[in-house]
All heavy atoms as TSV, in Angstrom:
chain	resi	resn	atom	element	x	y	z
A	1	MET	N	N	171.189	73.279	135.556
A	1	MET	CA	C	169.927	72.834	134.957
A	1	MET	C	C	169.608	71.454	135.455
A	1	MET	O	O	170.428	70.533	135.447
A	1	MET	CB	C	170.104	72.776	133.423
A	1	MET	CG	C	168.935	72.153	132.711
A	1	MET	SD	S	169.177	71.787	130.984
A	1	MET	CE	C	168.847	73.355	130.277
A	2	PRO	N	N	168.348	71.232	135.887
A	2	PRO	CA	C	167.934	69.929	136.384
A	2	PRO	C	C	167.926	68.896	135.250
A	2	PRO	O	O	167.729	69.215	134.111
A	2	PRO	CB	C	166.513	70.141	136.884
A	2	PRO	CG	C	166.327	71.621	136.934
A	2	PRO	CD	C	167.305	72.224	136.033
A	3	VAL	N	N	168.149	67.652	135.631
A	3	VAL	CA	C	168.075	66.525	134.672
A	3	VAL	C	C	166.833	65.738	134.999
A	3	VAL	O	O	166.599	65.386	136.183
A	3	VAL	CB	C	169.327	65.618	134.815
A	3	VAL	CG1	C	169.241	64.434	133.890
A	3	VAL	CG2	C	170.606	66.415	134.494
A	4	TYR	N	N	166.033	65.487	134.019
A	4	TYR	CA	C	164.793	64.752	134.206
A	4	TYR	C	C	164.831	63.396	133.536
A	4	TYR	O	O	165.438	63.253	132.460
A	4	TYR	CB	C	163.615	65.572	133.640
A	4	TYR	CG	C	163.480	66.915	134.249
A	4	TYR	CD1	C	163.864	68.060	133.549
A	4	TYR	CD2	C	162.987	67.082	135.557
A	4	TYR	CE1	C	163.781	69.308	134.118
A	4	TYR	CE2	C	162.907	68.334	136.137
A	4	TYR	CZ	C	163.278	69.435	135.412
A	4	TYR	OH	O	163.184	70.688	135.972
A	5	ASN	N	N	164.163	62.460	134.086
A	5	ASN	CA	C	164.045	61.108	133.506
A	5	ASN	C	C	162.873	61.127	132.530
A	5	ASN	O	O	161.734	61.224	132.916
A	5	ASN	CB	C	163.797	60.098	134.594
A	5	ASN	CG	C	163.618	58.705	134.071
A	5	ASN	OD1	O	163.704	58.492	132.851
A	5	ASN	ND2	N	163.414	57.768	134.916
A	6	CYS	N	N	163.178	61.061	131.234
A	6	CYS	CA	C	162.109	61.140	130.229
A	6	CYS	C	C	161.629	59.750	129.833
A	6	CYS	O	O	160.791	59.629	128.962
A	6	CYS	CB	C	162.563	61.913	129.023
A	6	CYS	SG	S	163.919	61.127	128.090
A	7	ALA	N	N	162.127	58.675	130.455
A	7	ALA	CA	C	161.728	57.334	130.067
A	7	ALA	C	C	160.226	57.120	130.114
A	7	ALA	O	O	159.651	56.566	129.162
A	7	ALA	CB	C	162.432	56.273	130.918
A	8	PRO	N	N	159.489	57.558	131.135
A	8	PRO	CA	C	158.033	57.393	131.156
A	8	PRO	C	C	157.378	58.094	129.964
A	8	PRO	O	O	156.467	57.568	129.336
A	8	PRO	CB	C	157.589	57.962	132.469
A	8	PRO	CG	C	158.813	57.870	133.357
A	8	PRO	CD	C	159.962	58.093	132.435
A	9	LEU	N	N	157.827	59.296	129.643
A	9	LEU	CA	C	157.233	60.026	128.530
A	9	LEU	C	C	157.572	59.324	127.248
A	9	LEU	O	O	156.707	59.223	126.338
A	9	LEU	CB	C	157.769	61.467	128.508
A	9	LEU	CG	C	157.196	62.325	127.390
A	9	LEU	CD1	C	155.677	62.428	127.469
A	9	LEU	CD2	C	157.816	63.714	127.399
A	10	LEU	N	N	158.777	58.801	127.083
A	10	LEU	CA	C	159.115	58.115	125.852
A	10	LEU	C	C	158.277	56.861	125.669
A	10	LEU	O	O	157.836	56.551	124.547
A	10	LEU	CB	C	160.611	57.730	125.852
A	10	LEU	CG	C	161.575	58.894	125.722
A	10	LEU	CD1	C	163.013	58.395	125.903
A	10	LEU	CD2	C	161.408	59.624	124.412
A	11	LYS	N	N	157.976	56.155	126.728
A	11	LYS	CA	C	157.084	54.990	126.667
A	11	LYS	C	C	155.709	55.412	126.205
A	11	LYS	O	O	155.097	54.754	125.347
A	11	LYS	CB	C	157.037	54.259	128.008
A	11	LYS	CG	C	158.339	53.558	128.332
A	11	LYS	CD	C	158.271	52.942	129.725
A	11	LYS	CE	C	159.617	52.393	130.112
A	11	LYS	NZ	N	159.659	51.843	131.449
A	12	HIS	N	N	155.207	56.463	126.757
A	12	HIS	CA	C	153.916	56.984	126.385
A	12	HIS	C	C	153.880	57.329	124.912
A	12	HIS	O	O	152.940	57.012	124.171
A	12	HIS	CB	C	153.580	58.214	127.270
A	12	HIS	CG	C	152.534	59.109	126.697
A	12	HIS	ND1	N	152.847	60.313	126.197
A	12	HIS	CD2	C	151.185	58.934	126.507
A	12	HIS	CE1	C	151.733	60.929	125.774
A	12	HIS	NE2	N	150.738	60.081	125.934
A	13	LEU	N	N	154.935	58.021	124.447
A	13	LEU	CA	C	154.984	58.410	123.037
A	13	LEU	C	C	155.048	57.209	122.118
A	13	LEU	O	O	154.495	57.227	121.020
A	13	LEU	CB	C	156.156	59.385	122.799
A	13	LEU	CG	C	156.080	60.688	123.532
A	13	LEU	CD1	C	157.316	61.522	123.279
A	13	LEU	CD2	C	154.811	61.454	123.152
A	14	TRP	N	N	155.702	56.137	122.564
A	14	TRP	CA	C	155.767	54.932	121.718
A	14	TRP	C	C	154.384	54.416	121.472
A	14	TRP	O	O	154.044	54.077	120.324
A	14	TRP	CB	C	156.656	53.859	122.394
A	14	TRP	CG	C	156.791	52.615	121.586
A	14	TRP	CD1	C	157.694	52.367	120.613
A	14	TRP	CD2	C	155.905	51.468	121.614
A	14	TRP	NE1	N	157.489	51.165	120.030
A	14	TRP	CE2	C	156.375	50.552	120.624
A	14	TRP	CE3	C	154.797	51.125	122.340
A	14	TRP	CZ2	C	155.775	49.355	120.377
A	14	TRP	CZ3	C	154.172	49.906	122.097
A	14	TRP	CH2	C	154.693	49.012	121.109
A	15	PHE	N	N	153.567	54.361	122.481
A	15	PHE	CA	C	152.169	53.896	122.322
A	15	PHE	C	C	151.411	54.842	121.424
A	15	PHE	O	O	150.646	54.398	120.534
A	15	PHE	CB	C	151.446	53.789	123.687
A	15	PHE	CG	C	151.860	52.565	124.461
A	15	PHE	CD1	C	152.728	52.664	125.523
A	15	PHE	CD2	C	151.394	51.305	124.126
A	15	PHE	CE1	C	153.129	51.568	126.231
A	15	PHE	CE2	C	151.754	50.197	124.822
A	15	PHE	CZ	C	152.656	50.280	125.882
A	16	GLU	N	N	151.588	56.139	121.549
A	16	GLU	CA	C	150.937	57.109	120.685
A	16	GLU	C	C	151.304	56.890	119.226
A	16	GLU	O	O	150.449	56.914	118.350
A	16	GLU	CB	C	151.281	58.553	121.086
A	16	GLU	CG	C	150.593	59.003	122.358
A	16	GLU	CD	C	149.138	59.388	122.150
A	16	GLU	OE1	O	148.738	59.783	121.031
A	16	GLU	OE2	O	148.383	59.267	123.118
A	17	ILE	N	N	152.586	56.710	118.983
A	17	ILE	CA	C	153.092	56.466	117.617
A	17	ILE	C	C	152.499	55.206	117.064
A	17	ILE	O	O	152.215	55.127	115.835
A	17	ILE	CB	C	154.637	56.457	117.595
A	17	ILE	CG1	C	155.184	57.808	117.872
A	17	ILE	CG2	C	155.180	55.916	116.284
A	17	ILE	CD1	C	156.672	57.871	118.203
A	18	GLN	N	N	152.255	54.166	117.866
A	18	GLN	CA	C	151.661	52.935	117.411
A	18	GLN	C	C	150.163	53.034	117.169
A	18	GLN	O	O	149.526	52.095	116.727
A	18	GLN	CB	C	151.933	51.808	118.424
A	18	GLN	CG	C	153.407	51.555	118.732
A	18	GLN	CD	C	154.218	51.323	117.500
A	18	GLN	OE1	O	153.873	50.517	116.631
A	18	GLN	NE2	N	155.352	52.009	117.333
A	19	GLY	N	N	149.585	54.207	117.506
A	19	GLY	CA	C	148.171	54.428	117.293
A	19	GLY	C	C	147.343	53.915	118.450
A	19	GLY	O	O	146.112	53.790	118.308
A	20	MET	N	N	147.959	53.658	119.575
A	20	MET	CA	C	147.228	53.208	120.755
A	20	MET	C	C	146.996	54.379	121.705
A	20	MET	O	O	147.929	55.140	121.937
A	20	MET	CB	C	148.037	52.132	121.524
A	20	MET	CG	C	148.261	50.881	120.727
A	20	MET	SD	S	149.255	49.699	121.693
A	20	MET	CE	C	150.357	49.165	120.450
A	21	PRO	N	N	145.781	54.478	122.239
A	21	PRO	CA	C	145.551	55.575	123.197
A	21	PRO	C	C	146.481	55.483	124.362
A	21	PRO	O	O	146.701	54.391	124.918
A	21	PRO	CB	C	144.096	55.360	123.640
A	21	PRO	CG	C	143.488	54.495	122.592
A	21	PRO	CD	C	144.615	53.652	122.001
A	22	ALA	N	N	147.066	56.598	124.732
A	22	ALA	CA	C	148.002	56.632	125.872
A	22	ALA	C	C	147.974	58.014	126.478
A	22	ALA	O	O	147.676	58.991	125.806
A	22	ALA	CB	C	149.423	56.306	125.402
A	23	VAL	N	N	148.291	58.040	127.728
A	23	VAL	CA	C	148.403	59.319	128.447
A	23	VAL	C	C	149.535	59.222	129.455
A	23	VAL	O	O	149.655	58.211	130.157
A	23	VAL	CB	C	147.060	59.700	129.148
A	23	VAL	CG1	C	146.637	58.701	130.168
A	23	VAL	CG2	C	147.140	61.080	129.750
A	24	ALA	N	N	150.388	60.232	129.450
A	24	ALA	CA	C	151.453	60.287	130.466
A	24	ALA	C	C	150.882	60.890	131.720
A	24	ALA	O	O	150.112	61.850	131.670
A	24	ALA	CB	C	152.613	61.123	129.939
A	25	ILE	N	N	151.277	60.338	132.839
A	25	ILE	CA	C	150.882	60.890	134.127
A	25	ILE	C	C	152.158	61.331	134.842
A	25	ILE	O	O	153.089	60.559	135.001
A	25	ILE	CB	C	150.144	59.865	134.963
A	25	ILE	CG1	C	148.875	59.398	134.236
A	25	ILE	CG2	C	149.788	60.453	136.356
A	25	ILE	CD1	C	148.165	58.210	134.912
A	26	ALA	N	N	152.170	62.613	135.171
A	26	ALA	CA	C	153.365	63.197	135.790
A	26	ALA	C	C	152.975	64.098	136.942
A	26	ALA	O	O	151.859	64.600	137.000
A	26	ALA	CB	C	154.149	64.005	134.792
A	27	SER	N	N	153.905	64.278	137.829
A	27	SER	CA	C	153.705	65.186	138.951
A	27	SER	C	C	153.715	66.634	138.452
A	27	SER	O	O	154.418	66.942	137.446
A	27	SER	CB	C	154.835	64.978	139.964
A	27	SER	OG	O	154.886	66.059	140.883
A	28	THR	N	N	152.943	67.486	139.069
A	28	THR	CA	C	152.913	68.877	138.647
A	28	THR	C	C	154.298	69.519	138.675
A	28	THR	O	O	154.532	70.428	137.896
A	28	THR	CB	C	151.993	69.681	139.619
A	28	THR	OG1	O	152.389	69.465	140.960
A	28	THR	CG2	C	150.526	69.289	139.414
A	29	GLU	N	N	155.185	69.004	139.468
A	29	GLU	CA	C	156.539	69.489	139.540
A	29	GLU	C	C	157.259	69.347	138.193
A	29	GLU	O	O	158.174	70.093	137.864
A	29	GLU	CB	C	157.327	68.754	140.611
A	29	GLU	CG	C	158.738	69.221	140.805
A	29	GLU	CD	C	158.871	70.583	141.467
A	29	GLU	OE1	O	157.891	71.050	142.052
A	29	GLU	OE2	O	159.994	71.139	141.395
A	30	PHE	N	N	156.833	68.375	137.371
A	30	PHE	CA	C	157.517	68.097	136.123
A	30	PHE	C	C	156.717	68.474	134.884
A	30	PHE	O	O	156.993	68.014	133.816
A	30	PHE	CB	C	157.880	66.605	136.099
A	30	PHE	CG	C	158.822	66.250	137.246
A	30	PHE	CD1	C	158.320	65.582	138.349
A	30	PHE	CD2	C	160.141	66.621	137.225
A	30	PHE	CE1	C	159.126	65.257	139.411
A	30	PHE	CE2	C	160.966	66.336	138.301
A	30	PHE	CZ	C	160.450	65.632	139.390
A	31	ALA	N	N	155.726	69.341	135.060
A	31	ALA	CA	C	154.884	69.771	133.943
A	31	ALA	C	C	155.692	70.375	132.802
A	31	ALA	O	O	155.516	70.031	131.635
A	31	ALA	CB	C	153.800	70.722	134.429
A	32	ASP	N	N	156.572	71.300	133.146
A	32	ASP	CA	C	157.388	71.992	132.122
A	32	ASP	C	C	158.319	70.959	131.434
A	32	ASP	O	O	158.478	71.035	130.199
A	32	ASP	CB	C	158.165	73.111	132.741
A	32	ASP	CG	C	157.321	74.286	133.154
A	32	ASP	OD1	O	156.179	74.398	132.685
A	32	ASP	OD2	O	157.776	75.073	134.001
A	33	ALA	N	N	158.902	70.063	132.209
A	33	ALA	CA	C	159.829	69.095	131.615
A	33	ALA	C	C	159.067	68.188	130.665
A	33	ALA	O	O	159.590	67.868	129.577
A	33	ALA	CB	C	160.500	68.291	132.715
A	34	ALA	N	N	157.880	67.751	131.021
A	34	ALA	CA	C	157.093	66.858	130.150
A	34	ALA	C	C	156.747	67.565	128.829
A	34	ALA	O	O	156.842	66.991	127.761
A	34	ALA	CB	C	155.826	66.403	130.838
A	35	LYS	N	N	156.374	68.815	128.911
A	35	LYS	CA	C	156.084	69.590	127.718
A	35	LYS	C	C	157.284	69.755	126.851
A	35	LYS	O	O	157.258	69.577	125.615
A	35	LYS	CB	C	155.451	70.948	128.066
A	35	LYS	CG	C	155.093	71.785	126.831
A	35	LYS	CD	C	154.596	73.115	127.186
A	35	LYS	CE	C	154.193	73.949	125.972
A	35	LYS	NZ	N	154.845	73.716	124.752
A	36	THR	N	N	158.388	70.143	127.489
A	36	THR	CA	C	159.654	70.335	126.716
A	36	THR	C	C	160.080	69.061	126.002
A	36	THR	O	O	160.470	69.114	124.836
A	36	THR	CB	C	160.756	70.812	127.695
A	36	THR	OG1	O	160.356	72.076	128.252
A	36	THR	CG2	C	162.086	70.998	126.961
A	37	GLU	N	N	160.011	67.937	126.723
A	37	GLU	CA	C	160.407	66.652	126.115
A	37	GLU	C	C	159.499	66.280	124.947
A	37	GLU	O	O	159.946	65.855	123.894
A	37	GLU	CB	C	160.459	65.584	127.171
A	37	GLU	CG	C	161.584	65.770	128.132
A	37	GLU	CD	C	161.484	64.954	129.404
A	37	GLU	OE1	O	160.510	64.220	129.581
A	37	GLU	OE2	O	162.371	65.087	130.256
A	38	ALA	N	N	158.193	66.465	125.158
A	38	ALA	CA	C	157.250	66.141	124.070
A	38	ALA	C	C	157.509	67.021	122.848
A	38	ALA	O	O	157.516	66.552	121.705
A	38	ALA	CB	C	155.823	66.281	124.557
A	39	ASP	N	N	157.698	68.294	123.060
A	39	ASP	CA	C	157.995	69.218	121.972
A	39	ASP	C	C	159.275	68.841	121.263
A	39	ASP	O	O	159.317	68.840	120.018
A	39	ASP	CB	C	158.123	70.665	122.523
A	39	ASP	CG	C	156.816	71.252	123.000
A	39	ASP	OD1	O	155.756	70.697	122.748
A	39	ASP	OD2	O	156.865	72.355	123.670
A	40	ALA	N	N	160.315	68.496	122.003
A	40	ALA	CA	C	161.587	68.135	121.449
A	40	ALA	C	C	161.503	66.872	120.586
A	40	ALA	O	O	162.225	66.698	119.604
A	40	ALA	CB	C	162.638	67.935	122.529
A	41	LEU	N	N	160.544	65.999	120.934
A	41	LEU	CA	C	160.382	64.766	120.196
A	41	LEU	C	C	159.315	64.905	119.080
A	41	LEU	O	O	158.941	63.925	118.427
A	41	LEU	CB	C	159.966	63.642	121.137
A	41	LEU	CG	C	161.054	63.267	122.156
A	41	LEU	CD1	C	160.495	62.365	123.261
A	41	LEU	CD2	C	162.199	62.580	121.461
A	42	GLY	N	N	158.877	66.119	118.866
A	42	GLY	CA	C	157.872	66.368	117.794
A	42	GLY	C	C	156.467	65.885	118.143
A	42	GLY	O	O	155.650	65.627	117.263
A	43	MET	N	N	156.193	65.723	119.419
A	43	MET	CA	C	154.915	65.189	119.862
A	43	MET	C	C	154.226	66.153	120.835
A	43	MET	O	O	153.773	65.800	121.918
A	43	MET	CB	C	155.093	63.844	120.553
A	43	MET	CG	C	155.695	62.769	119.701
A	43	MET	SD	S	154.553	62.110	118.456
A	43	MET	CE	C	153.347	61.329	119.480
A	44	SER	N	N	154.198	67.445	120.440
A	44	SER	CA	C	153.664	68.451	121.329
A	44	SER	C	C	152.208	68.228	121.736
A	44	SER	O	O	151.762	68.710	122.751
A	44	SER	CB	C	153.838	69.858	120.749
A	44	SER	OG	O	153.166	69.935	119.493
A	45	GLY	N	N	151.490	67.475	120.925
A	45	GLY	CA	C	150.072	67.167	121.246
A	45	GLY	C	C	149.888	65.951	122.131
A	45	GLY	O	O	148.756	65.536	122.368
A	46	ALA	N	N	150.997	65.378	122.612
A	46	ALA	CA	C	150.912	64.190	123.407
A	46	ALA	C	C	150.078	64.453	124.672
A	46	ALA	O	O	150.228	65.489	125.310
A	46	ALA	CB	C	152.291	63.703	123.818
A	47	LYS	N	N	149.236	63.544	124.991
A	47	LYS	CA	C	148.317	63.753	126.128
A	47	LYS	C	C	149.066	63.473	127.439
A	47	LYS	O	O	149.823	62.543	127.534
A	47	LYS	CB	C	147.159	62.771	126.015
A	47	LYS	CG	C	146.351	62.965	124.765
A	47	LYS	CD	C	145.351	61.834	124.581
A	47	LYS	CE	C	144.816	61.865	123.170
A	47	LYS	NZ	N	144.290	60.550	122.782
A	48	ARG	N	N	148.796	64.342	128.408
A	48	ARG	CA	C	149.369	64.131	129.743
A	48	ARG	C	C	148.435	64.703	130.778
A	48	ARG	O	O	147.684	65.672	130.540
A	48	ARG	CB	C	150.749	64.831	129.835
A	48	ARG	CG	C	150.850	66.234	129.432
A	48	ARG	CD	C	152.296	66.656	129.300
A	48	ARG	NE	N	152.414	67.944	128.665
A	48	ARG	CZ	C	152.529	68.165	127.376
A	48	ARG	NH1	N	152.569	67.173	126.559
A	48	ARG	NH2	N	152.616	69.378	126.898
A	49	VAL	N	N	148.457	64.063	131.909
A	49	VAL	CA	C	147.647	64.467	133.072
A	49	VAL	C	C	148.607	64.656	134.206
A	49	VAL	O	O	149.478	63.854	134.414
A	49	VAL	CB	C	146.574	63.408	133.408
A	49	VAL	CG1	C	145.874	63.723	134.690
A	49	VAL	CG2	C	145.586	63.246	132.266
A	50	LEU	N	N	148.378	65.733	134.930
A	50	LEU	CA	C	149.288	66.048	136.039
A	50	LEU	C	C	148.629	65.742	137.377
A	50	LEU	O	O	147.477	66.010	137.599
A	50	LEU	CB	C	149.658	67.532	136.033
A	50	LEU	CG	C	150.349	67.975	134.707
A	50	LEU	CD1	C	150.564	69.496	134.706
A	50	LEU	CD2	C	151.671	67.267	134.553
A	51	VAL	N	N	149.408	65.120	138.247
A	51	VAL	CA	C	148.951	64.758	139.560
A	51	VAL	C	C	149.678	65.650	140.571
A	51	VAL	O	O	150.836	66.039	140.361
A	51	VAL	CB	C	149.187	63.241	139.862
A	51	VAL	CG1	C	150.653	62.902	139.910
A	51	VAL	CG2	C	148.513	62.835	141.181
A	52	LYS	N	N	149.000	66.013	141.601
A	52	LYS	CA	C	149.537	66.958	142.589
A	52	LYS	C	C	150.833	66.426	143.204
A	52	LYS	O	O	150.925	65.294	143.627
A	52	LYS	CB	C	148.503	67.206	143.682
A	52	LYS	CG	C	148.876	68.312	144.640
A	52	LYS	CD	C	147.772	68.560	145.646
A	52	LYS	CE	C	148.236	69.556	146.695
A	52	LYS	NZ	N	147.245	69.710	147.768
A	53	HIS	N	N	151.832	67.294	143.212
A	53	HIS	CA	C	153.129	66.975	143.811
A	53	HIS	C	C	153.072	67.247	145.298
A	53	HIS	O	O	152.269	68.075	145.744
A	53	HIS	CB	C	154.187	67.916	143.172
A	53	HIS	CG	C	155.603	67.580	143.454
A	53	HIS	ND1	N	156.232	66.532	142.865
A	53	HIS	CD2	C	156.460	68.120	144.342
A	53	HIS	CE1	C	157.480	66.455	143.323
A	53	HIS	NE2	N	157.624	67.396	144.231
A	54	PRO	N	N	153.778	66.546	146.159
A	54	PRO	CA	C	154.779	65.514	145.884
A	54	PRO	C	C	154.161	64.124	145.824
A	54	PRO	O	O	153.033	63.890	146.274
A	54	PRO	CB	C	155.717	65.626	147.107
A	54	PRO	CG	C	154.813	66.031	148.231
A	54	PRO	CD	C	153.752	66.912	147.572
A	55	ILE	N	N	154.946	63.218	145.279
A	55	ILE	CA	C	154.535	61.811	145.139
A	55	ILE	C	C	155.325	60.869	146.035
A	55	ILE	O	O	154.801	60.076	146.742
A	55	ILE	CB	C	154.693	61.325	143.657
A	55	ILE	CG1	C	153.801	62.198	142.743
A	55	ILE	CG2	C	154.393	59.867	143.520
A	55	ILE	CD1	C	152.372	62.011	142.933
A	56	GLN	N	N	156.641	60.985	145.965
A	56	GLN	CA	C	157.493	59.975	146.563
A	56	GLN	C	C	157.290	59.722	148.047
A	56	GLN	O	O	157.462	58.630	148.541
A	56	GLN	CB	C	158.955	60.223	146.256
A	56	GLN	CG	C	159.538	61.372	147.023
A	56	GLN	CD	C	160.957	61.650	146.552
A	56	GLN	OE1	O	161.319	61.456	145.368
A	56	GLN	NE2	N	161.807	62.074	147.456
A	57	ASP	N	N	156.882	60.752	148.805
A	57	ASP	CA	C	156.703	60.553	150.225
A	57	ASP	C	C	155.266	60.500	150.653
A	57	ASP	O	O	154.937	60.523	151.820
A	57	ASP	CB	C	157.467	61.628	151.027
A	57	ASP	CG	C	156.960	63.023	150.722
A	57	ASP	OD1	O	156.196	63.181	149.748
A	57	ASP	OD2	O	157.375	63.981	151.417
A	58	ALA	N	N	154.352	60.364	149.683
A	58	ALA	CA	C	152.939	60.266	149.972
A	58	ALA	C	C	152.582	58.915	150.539
A	58	ALA	O	O	153.112	57.867	150.133
A	58	ALA	CB	C	152.106	60.545	148.726
A	59	SER	N	N	151.649	58.930	151.502
A	59	SER	CA	C	151.159	57.671	152.055
A	59	SER	C	C	150.226	56.981	151.077
A	59	SER	O	O	149.803	57.593	150.077
A	59	SER	CB	C	150.415	57.939	153.348
A	59	SER	OG	O	149.220	58.649	153.089
A	60	LEU	N	N	149.846	55.760	151.331
A	60	LEU	CA	C	148.925	55.079	150.463
A	60	LEU	C	C	147.604	55.813	150.398
A	60	LEU	O	O	147.039	55.944	149.279
A	60	LEU	CB	C	148.700	53.628	150.967
A	60	LEU	CG	C	147.761	52.743	150.156
A	60	LEU	CD1	C	148.277	52.628	148.721
A	60	LEU	CD2	C	147.633	51.364	150.797
A	61	ALA	N	N	147.123	56.336	151.490
A	61	ALA	CA	C	145.877	57.077	151.504
A	61	ALA	C	C	145.997	58.349	150.658
A	61	ALA	O	O	145.075	58.699	149.887
A	61	ALA	CB	C	145.447	57.409	152.916
A	62	GLN	N	N	147.135	59.050	150.792
A	62	GLN	CA	C	147.339	60.261	149.982
A	62	GLN	C	C	147.408	59.921	148.505
A	62	GLN	O	O	146.911	60.670	147.693
A	62	GLN	CB	C	148.619	60.966	150.465
A	62	GLN	CG	C	148.516	61.568	151.826
A	62	GLN	CD	C	149.825	62.022	152.406
A	62	GLN	OE1	O	150.855	61.391	152.189
A	62	GLN	NE2	N	149.798	63.155	153.127
A	63	MET	N	N	148.090	58.823	148.175
A	63	MET	CA	C	148.190	58.428	146.790
A	63	MET	C	C	146.810	58.087	146.206
A	63	MET	O	O	146.502	58.396	145.076
A	63	MET	CB	C	149.136	57.236	146.600
A	63	MET	CG	C	150.602	57.635	146.705
A	63	MET	SD	S	151.110	58.943	145.556
A	63	MET	CE	C	150.881	58.134	143.980
A	64	SER	N	N	146.009	57.437	147.002
A	64	SER	CA	C	144.612	57.105	146.588
A	64	SER	C	C	143.829	58.376	146.292
A	64	SER	O	O	143.114	58.453	145.310
A	64	SER	CB	C	143.923	56.263	147.630
A	64	SER	OG	O	144.501	54.986	147.698
A	65	GLU	N	N	144.016	59.403	147.157
A	65	GLU	CA	C	143.348	60.669	146.951
A	65	GLU	C	C	143.838	61.315	145.672
A	65	GLU	O	O	143.031	61.851	144.869
A	65	GLU	CB	C	143.606	61.606	148.150
A	65	GLU	CG	C	142.885	61.206	149.398
A	65	GLU	CD	C	143.283	62.100	150.587
A	65	GLU	OE1	O	143.852	63.183	150.367
A	65	GLU	OE2	O	142.970	61.666	151.736
A	66	LYS	N	N	145.140	61.276	145.432
A	66	LYS	CA	C	145.671	61.893	144.211
A	66	LYS	C	C	145.185	61.138	142.972
A	66	LYS	O	O	144.836	61.791	141.954
A	66	LYS	CB	C	147.224	61.838	144.284
A	66	LYS	CG	C	147.834	62.750	145.314
A	66	LYS	CD	C	149.342	62.536	145.421
A	66	LYS	CE	C	149.934	63.250	146.638
A	66	LYS	NZ	N	150.301	64.587	146.383
A	67	ALA	N	N	145.106	59.848	143.037
A	67	ALA	CA	C	144.607	59.079	141.879
A	67	ALA	C	C	143.130	59.332	141.660
A	67	ALA	O	O	142.708	59.519	140.503
A	67	ALA	CB	C	144.841	57.592	142.133
A	68	ASP	N	N	142.345	59.405	142.734
A	68	ASP	CA	C	140.932	59.693	142.569
A	68	ASP	C	C	140.726	61.061	141.941
A	68	ASP	O	O	139.772	61.280	141.181
A	68	ASP	CB	C	140.216	59.685	143.949
A	68	ASP	CG	C	140.072	58.251	144.494
A	68	ASP	OD1	O	140.228	57.274	143.720
A	68	ASP	OD2	O	139.797	58.142	145.703
A	69	ALA	N	N	141.648	62.015	142.252
A	69	ALA	CA	C	141.462	63.382	141.741
A	69	ALA	C	C	141.694	63.492	140.249
A	69	ALA	O	O	141.203	64.419	139.596
A	69	ALA	CB	C	142.401	64.315	142.471
A	70	ILE	N	N	142.468	62.520	139.650
A	70	ILE	CA	C	142.771	62.647	138.257
A	70	ILE	C	C	142.111	61.539	137.379
A	70	ILE	O	O	142.248	61.614	136.144
A	70	ILE	CB	C	144.305	62.637	138.000
A	70	ILE	CG1	C	144.911	61.311	138.372
A	70	ILE	CG2	C	144.948	63.813	138.681
A	70	ILE	CD1	C	146.291	61.092	137.839
A	71	VAL	N	N	141.453	60.611	137.983
A	71	VAL	CA	C	140.936	59.470	137.179
A	71	VAL	C	C	140.021	59.927	136.019
A	71	VAL	O	O	140.138	59.407	134.930
A	71	VAL	CB	C	140.281	58.398	138.085
A	71	VAL	CG1	C	138.972	58.884	138.675
A	71	VAL	CG2	C	140.067	57.085	137.286
A	72	ASP	N	N	139.187	60.883	136.275
A	72	ASP	CA	C	138.291	61.342	135.176
A	72	ASP	C	C	139.097	62.029	134.089
A	72	ASP	O	O	138.769	61.876	132.894
A	72	ASP	CB	C	137.232	62.311	135.739
A	72	ASP	CG	C	136.227	61.595	136.594
A	72	ASP	OD1	O	136.029	60.388	136.470
A	72	ASP	OD2	O	135.600	62.293	137.434
A	73	ASP	N	N	140.155	62.733	134.443
A	73	ASP	CA	C	141.012	63.368	133.421
A	73	ASP	C	C	141.763	62.307	132.605
A	73	ASP	O	O	141.942	62.484	131.398
A	73	ASP	CB	C	142.038	64.278	134.101
A	73	ASP	CG	C	141.390	65.480	134.759
A	73	ASP	OD1	O	140.278	65.918	134.316
A	73	ASP	OD2	O	141.985	66.019	135.707
A	74	VAL	N	N	142.180	61.233	133.229
A	74	VAL	CA	C	142.868	60.170	132.525
A	74	VAL	C	C	141.905	59.485	131.557
A	74	VAL	O	O	142.226	59.282	130.367
A	74	VAL	CB	C	143.498	59.108	133.488
A	74	VAL	CG1	C	144.023	57.907	132.727
A	74	VAL	CG2	C	144.562	59.777	134.328
A	75	ILE	N	N	140.719	59.185	131.995
A	75	ILE	CA	C	139.693	58.580	131.148
A	75	ILE	C	C	139.397	59.483	129.969
A	75	ILE	O	O	139.288	59.030	128.808
A	75	ILE	CB	C	138.468	58.213	131.936
A	75	ILE	CG1	C	138.775	57.069	132.921
A	75	ILE	CG2	C	137.308	57.800	130.991
A	75	ILE	CD1	C	137.690	56.784	133.950
A	76	ALA	N	N	139.195	60.763	130.244
A	76	ALA	CA	C	138.904	61.737	129.198
A	76	ALA	C	C	140.043	61.791	128.165
A	76	ALA	O	O	139.787	61.811	126.962
A	76	ALA	CB	C	138.629	63.109	129.790
A	77	ALA	N	N	141.278	61.815	128.646
A	77	ALA	CA	C	142.441	61.892	127.746
A	77	ALA	C	C	142.496	60.631	126.856
A	77	ALA	O	O	142.844	60.698	125.684
A	77	ALA	CB	C	143.702	62.043	128.507
A	78	LEU	N	N	142.201	59.478	127.411
A	78	LEU	CA	C	142.228	58.229	126.656
A	78	LEU	C	C	141.077	58.114	125.676
A	78	LEU	O	O	141.120	57.359	124.714
A	78	LEU	CB	C	142.236	57.019	127.602
A	78	LEU	CG	C	143.495	56.840	128.421
A	78	LEU	CD1	C	143.328	55.753	129.472
A	78	LEU	CD2	C	144.682	56.486	127.511
A	79	SER	N	N	140.018	58.854	125.943
A	79	SER	CA	C	138.806	58.757	125.145
A	79	SER	C	C	138.802	59.732	123.952
A	79	SER	O	O	137.956	59.579	123.047
A	79	SER	CB	C	137.559	59.033	126.003
A	79	SER	OG	O	137.511	58.070	127.059
A	80	ASN	N	N	139.694	60.674	123.985
A	80	ASN	CA	C	139.711	61.698	122.888
A	80	ASN	C	C	140.747	61.396	121.848
A	80	ASN	O	O	141.737	60.837	122.065
A	80	ASN	CB	C	139.980	63.075	123.472
A	80	ASN	CG	C	138.819	63.542	124.354
A	80	ASN	OD1	O	137.693	63.232	124.064
A	80	ASN	ND2	N	139.158	64.249	125.398
């Protein structure tokens, strides 16, 4: 079974619990893990936006494209 780093999701949930708008941004590769972690923490409604995988070996130009592709989703998630 893979081990996932849930620290980013936990930080996102902390802001949600404090009543501050927050959205977790994760790679599509980790969509299931993010949902599982949110469910396990009782925060199944936590907002998250997925960015196209892979991330770690993407060039600056590719990362800019990935960010541009989700910026409206991030704004929408923070606005609702």
